[in-house]
C-alpha positions in Angstrom: 0.0 0.1 0.0 2.9 2.6 0.5 4.2 1.8 -2.5 1.1 2.4 -4.5 1.1 6.0 -2.7 4.3 6.6 -3.4 4.1 5.9 -6.8 2.2 8.9 -7.2 3.8 12.2 -7.5 1.7 14.4 -5.4 1.8 11.9 -2.9 5.7 11.8 -2.9 5.9 16.1 -2.9 3.2 16.0 0.4 5.2 13.2 2.1 8.3 15.6 1.4 7.1 18.8 2.5 5.4 16.6 5.4 9.5 15.4 6.3 11.0 18.5 5.9 8.8 20.2 8.4 9.2 17.5 11.1 12.7 18.4 10.8 11.9 21.7 11.1 10.3 21.4 14.1 12.9 19.0 15.8 15.4 21.9 14.6 13.5 24.1 16.8 12.6 22.2 19.7 16.0 21.2 20.2 18.0 24.9 19.6 18.2 27.3 22.4 16.1 30.4 22.3 19.0 32.6 21.6 19.8 31.3 18.5 16.7 30.7 16.9 16.1 34.5 15.9 19.1 33.8 13.1 18.9 30.0 13.1 19.7 29.0 9.4 20.7 31.9 8.2 24.0 33.4 6.7 24.2 36.7 8.0 27.4 39.1 6.7 29.9 40.5 9.1 28.7 43.5 10.6 30.9 45.6 9.3 30.4 45.4 6.2 28.2 47.7 3.6 25.5 47.0 1.7 27.5 48.0 -1.1 30.3 45.4 0.2 27.6 42.6 0.8 25.4 43.0 -3.1 29.3 43.1 -4.1 29.9 39.7 -2.3 26.5 38.0 -3.0 27.0 39.0 -7.0 30.7 37.1 -7.1 29.6 34.6 -4.9 26.8 33.9 -7.7 29.0 33.8 -10.6 31.5 32.2 -9.3 29.2 29.3 -8.6 27.4 29.6 -11.8 30.5 29.2 -13.2 31.4 25.7 -11.4 28.2 23.9 -11.7 28.5 25.1 -16.1 31.7 23.9 -16.3 30.8 20.8 -13.9 28.7 19.7 -16.4 30.1 20.7 -19.7 30.4 17.4 -21.7 32.4 18.4 -24.3 35.6 18.8 -21.2 35.1 14.8 -21.5 37.1 12.8 -18.4 39.3 15.8 -18.3 38.2 17.0 -15.1 39.9 16.9 -11.7 37.6 15.8 -9.3 34.1 15.0 -8.5 31.5 17.8 -9.6 29.1 17.4 -5.9 32.8 18.4 -4.4 33.7 20.7 -7.1 29.9 22.4 -6.6 30.6 21.9 -2.1 33.3 24.1 -2.1 32.6 26.7 -4.1 29.5 27.3 -1.6 31.8 27.4 1.1 34.5 29.3 0.4 31.4 32.0 -0.6 30.3 31.6 2.9 33.2 31.9 4.4 34.3 35.1 2.6 30.5 36.6 3.7 30.1 35.5 6.9 
């Protein structure tokens, strides 16, 4: 019966929504009250101006798009130096380290 329910895309979406809501509730309950306002937010360094934050966000987005487009390029063949998910994850990590 469960496999029949999961074969429907509508039911899969509802199940995914319900599990994500459960996970968010658990994270909310386990976190202390002092950090709940910033839970899950990437907050820029407090001494940066708004134009600097915008510039960093623009450059990080450009870097991420360039990395994603380079790892999905089929004409590159096997010339890649590593794993595509690793490259994407490292570019996101580098971006977060620049702004936080």
